N, C-alpha and C positions, 0 to 999 in steps of 0.2 A: 381610446386612452391617447393622449397627447405625447406620450411619453418618445422618445428618440431613441431607438435600442442599440445605434452605434455612439450614442454619450457616453457609455461604461468604457467603450473600448478607447476613446480619446483621453480618457483619464492618463495620463503621465504619472509616473513616479517624482516629475520633478513637480507638478500641479497637487498632486496629494502633500506633497512637504510643505506647497506654500498654503494651502486650505487647511491642513492641520488633519488629524484623523478623525475627527466628530463632523467636520465639513466634507471631506471626503467621502466618507461613510453616505451621506444625505445626498452628494451630487451623485455618485456611482449609482444608488440604490434606484436614481431615475430611469437607468438602463435596465433594470432587473425585469423590465415588465414582457420580458421574453429570452429567448435562448441568443445565442451570439447570431450576428445577423442570416448566416447561412441558414439556422435552423426554424426559422419562421415560425415560432410556435409561442403562443401564449400562455404566462404565467403571470399571478399575482404578485405583483412587486413587494407587498406586505406579507404575505406568508411566509412560513416559516418551514426551513426542512422539517420532514416527518421523523419521527423519535421511533425506536423498537427497543424491545426489551434485550439487555446484553447479557442473556444467558441467568448464571444462576446469582449473577451480582447482582440483580434486581436493577441495575441502573438503567435508566429509560436514557438512548445515546441518539444521536442525530445520525442519520444514516449515510452521511459523508462525513469523515473525523478530522480534523484538522494536525495538522504535525508543526513540529518546532522549528523545523528547516523551510518551513515557508516564509516567502518574502514579507516583514514588516507591515510593508504597504496594503498587505490584501486581508491581514488578520481582523482587522477591524470590521471588514466588509464581512468575511466569514462568520464572525461572532454576531453580527446586527442579521445575519440570514439565518441563526438558529444553532450553528456549529457549537456543540458543547463537551466532547471530548477531544482532547488533543494528546498526540502520542508524540513519544518523544519529549516529554515535557520537564523530564529533570535537565534538559540542557539550558533551560531559563535560570536565572539568577535572580536575586531581588531588584537588582537594576536593569535587567534585560526582558523580563516579564513584560509581554504588551500589557499595557494600561486598558485597554480595550477587555482585556478577559478579568485581570484582578481588580478593576474598579465593582465588578460585580459581587454579589454576595457569596462567597466560598463555596457552598453547597448547591449553589447553581451549574457548575461546571465540575468539569471531571479531567484530573490529570493522571498521566501515566509515567510511573519512572520503570524506565528501561535497564535490565540488569544483565551484563555480559559476561560471560566466562573469566580467566584471570590468565595470566601468563602464556599468553598467545591469543591468537581470532579464532573464531567459532568451530574451527575444527582443530586445531592444534592446544587451545586453552582448556583450562579445566575447571571444578566446578568447587569454590571454596566458601561453606559458608559464611567465614568469619568475616571475609572480606566482601562478599556481599553485603551483609548488616551494614557493616562499617561504611559501605559506598552509600547505600540509600540514607543511613543518618546525615553522612555529610551532604547531601544532596537537601535534604529536608531543612538543615539549617543555611544553607547557601541560599538556598531558594524564598525562604521565609514563609512558603505555603502552608505549615501545619501538619500537613499530611498528604500523601499521595493517594489518589482512588485506587488505583491498580499499578500492582507491583509485576511486572512481565519480565519473565523471563526470555532474553534476545536471542534468535535463532534455532533456540530448542534443544531437545537431547538428540545425541548422535543413533541413539535406538531406543526400544522399546524394555531392552535388558537394563539398560543405563538409568530409564526412568523407573526401574524397577526397583536399582541396587544403590542408586547416589541420592543421598536424601536432601543433601545441602543445601539446593536451592530452595526447598520448601522450608526447612528447617528457618533459614534465615527471614524467609517472609514470615512464620508463625514467630519469630522472637519480635518482628519491628510489629507486626499486627497487635501483638500483647501490649505493646508501649504506645499502642494509636496513632503508630507513622504511616501504615497503610492500610488498606481494609478487604483487596480482593486479590487474587491469585490470576495472571492469565501467562499465557508463551506466545512468542511467535515460533513456528514450526517450520526449519527447513528440509531439506533432502538430504540424505548422509551415506547413500550407496557408494559413493567413491571411495569411502574409506571403511566400508566393511557394515554399514551400518544400516540405517532401514530407511525407507521413504516417510513423507511427512505425514501422509493418511494414515500409517500404520501405526505411527506413534500416537496419531490422536485419538483413533479408533482404540488407542488403549487408555488414554487420558480418561475420555470420557466416562468411563465407568469405574476405573479403579485410582482415582487420584484426588488431592483436593481441587485441582484447577478446576477454573468455574467458564473459562474462556481461552479460544486460540485464534491466531490471526495466520494465513498461509497463503501462499501462491493461487489465485483461481482469475480466468478468466474465460474467454468464448472458445468454444471448441475444445474444453479441457478434457481429461480422463474423465472415465465415468466412476473412477474409483474415488474421485474429489467429489463429484457430485453425490455418492452414496454417503461420504464422511459429511456433508454440509446435510446430508437429509436426517442422519443420523442423530449429528447434534441438535437439531430441532426437535428431535424425539425425546432426546434425553435433557431438553432446556439446557443447552451448553454455549456459549457464545459463540459468534463466529465473522470476523472482521477478513476482507477478503484485501489482498496486496497484491501489486504487481499485475494490474487488470488490462493495462493499457498498451498491451504489445502489438507492436506495427505502427500505433497512432501517430506517434510522431514522426516517423520517418516517410509515413503515408501523407501526412500534411505538408513537406517538404517535395513532393512528389508530382511534376507538374503532369505526368499522365493520368495519376491516380485521380488529382482533382480534377483532371478536365471529365472523366468516368464520371464522378460524383455530381458534376452539373446534369446529368442525365433528368428528365422528368421523374422517374423511378425514384429516385433518393431524395425528391422534393421533403422538406422538412427535417431533414435529419442529416447527424455527421456520424462518423466512427465513435466518438468520442462521446456524445449523446447519447448514441445508443447502445454502446457499450455500459453506460449509466442505468439506461432506462432497464437492459436484461439483468443488472447484479441485481435493481430493486424489485424486480420481478419474483425473485427466489424468496418466497416468505419466510424461507431458515436461512437466511443470511443476515445478518445483524446489520453489517452496514459495510464501507469500504472505505481504504485510506488512498488516495490519489494523487501522485505528485501534483501539484499545483502552483505555477511560476508566475502566472500573471491574470489581469484581471478579464482578459478573456476568456482563460480556459475557468476562472472560476465561474463566471457568468455561464457558461456553458455546461458544466457540471451540474451546479445548480440547479437549474431551469429544469432540466433531466430529470434530477430525483424530485423535484416536485411534482412532473408530471407521473410518473412512474411507468405508464401503461407503457408496452412496445407495440407501435404501429407499422404499418406494412413499409413504410418508406426504412424504418428503423432495422426492420429484419433485413432487407435489401441492402443497408449499409453494413451491416455485419455480416451477412455473406461476402458483399465485397472486399470488406479487410480480412475476411479469412481466406479467399482466393488471393489474395495481393502477399500474406503472409506467407503462403505453402513455399518450401523451400527457401524461403529468406529470414523469417522471425523464430524464434525458438520459443515455446511456450514453458518451459523449464518444469516440464515434466520427468527429467533425468533418465529416463527409459533409455538411453544412449549408454548413458553411464554404468551399467548396468552390463554391457557388453565390452567396455575397452579394457582389454589387457592391462594396459596402463594406470588405469584408474586415475585417470586425469577429472579434474572437476569441471566438467562440461559444460555443464548447468549455471555452475557460477561464473564461469568464463561468458557464457552467452549471455547470461544478465547483465555483466558491467557492459556487454556492448550493447544492451538498451540504455543503461546509464548514459551514454554517447551517442548514438542513434536516437532514441526516441526521447529521453528527456535532455541532449542537449548540454549534458555534464560531463565534457571529455575529461577533465582534470582528475575530476573523483573516479571516473572511471580507469584511469590510466593508477592512480594511487593505488586502487584495490586489486588491479592485475597484476600489480607488484608485490602483493603479499603473497601468491601463491606458490608452493612449494612447486609445483609443477605448473607451466603454463602451456601455452600451443603447441611449443617445439617440442613438448613430449610426446607427440603424435607420432608413431610409426606408420601410419598410413595402412594399416592392415584391412581397413573398411567395417571389423567387426560391428561397428555402431549403426551402421548404415541404415540394415534393416529394423534398428529401434526404434527410430526417429518416425512419430506419427505426423510432424511438418513437413516430411521429404527435404528434408535438410542434407544437402553434401555435407555433412560436417568435417571431415579430412578439409575439405576445402575454407569452409567457414573457419574452422582454427587456425590456418594461416591467414586468413585475411584479418581475422580480429587480432592476431598479434601484429602483423603491420599497422595496425589503427593502434594498439594500445602500449604493445611490446617497448 
């Protein structure tokens, strides 16, 4: 091949604007002959991302899904590489929806409308059938897309009991489906043990067999709890779609750590990076439909997509994952929320450390600070009792970490 693998990375946003979306796509695809320069792995530049069945929805979706908050500059490239499912697509209006998507036949891509609680955030808000129904109707009208393929309950139920007794979200979906405005029902599920609720996998395990939900999105990363693995296996057995999120814990900060990068230069890691290895590891699970990964630039897009096309986890990838796991020990939260169960103050520790990820791994400090300000109890509520310490599989000094995060975000 004559392609220059660095050419993709040299395509700046200014250059993208100069040549236009179609031209930039053609230029940048020349660099899709491999992963980022560190990875040294060859893939076919013309190959599309693999697709998998999204559970009971029956939709065949790309194994990496896109998101409406991605840079407009990289969306045409993602489309060209086969992304056909878009998370939080309700954020686009008829004027802002990328031309690369809406220029395609409507049935060739899938859009998701994300529906939040009302009257507060995901912890303090409530479910209201009529308001959810009206929200989606307004989104359809504003976007001009005709319908959304997936109605997704954002953040999910507080508990199994709420899922059993609160039908408002499902009823709003059923009304909209009857009118042809949505087609399938899914949710993104978080942990709620800080408010006396349940953990994500407990809620999903219930929904798989006892609800009209067809798919779910939840936290999943290398080294995660056995209960998460079991939940994904059950989903696969029951034809329940699963999208992994918050998969790249520690990858961003490791990329900025000179000591880590020096270690990564050793021969045993040749041909891999933590990000590429993580994507391959995710793709190696046949019960996982897809992953949504924060992607902010061309280099990340190239690295993630190249890895997803390869799929197989090589020896260098396993070494890279183990190096990342060792680096994360005591530093990066896996968002399992075990510590929350031990906290007498019921602090939303996992949420606080999720916001730290936004700042440290995604480099979105303003977003992290804005989210942190919404908490009823922040890191200053910690009484330093230490009860949480035994409940952390990542060996994080949670007491000290809460102080650090408050200094960063408070």
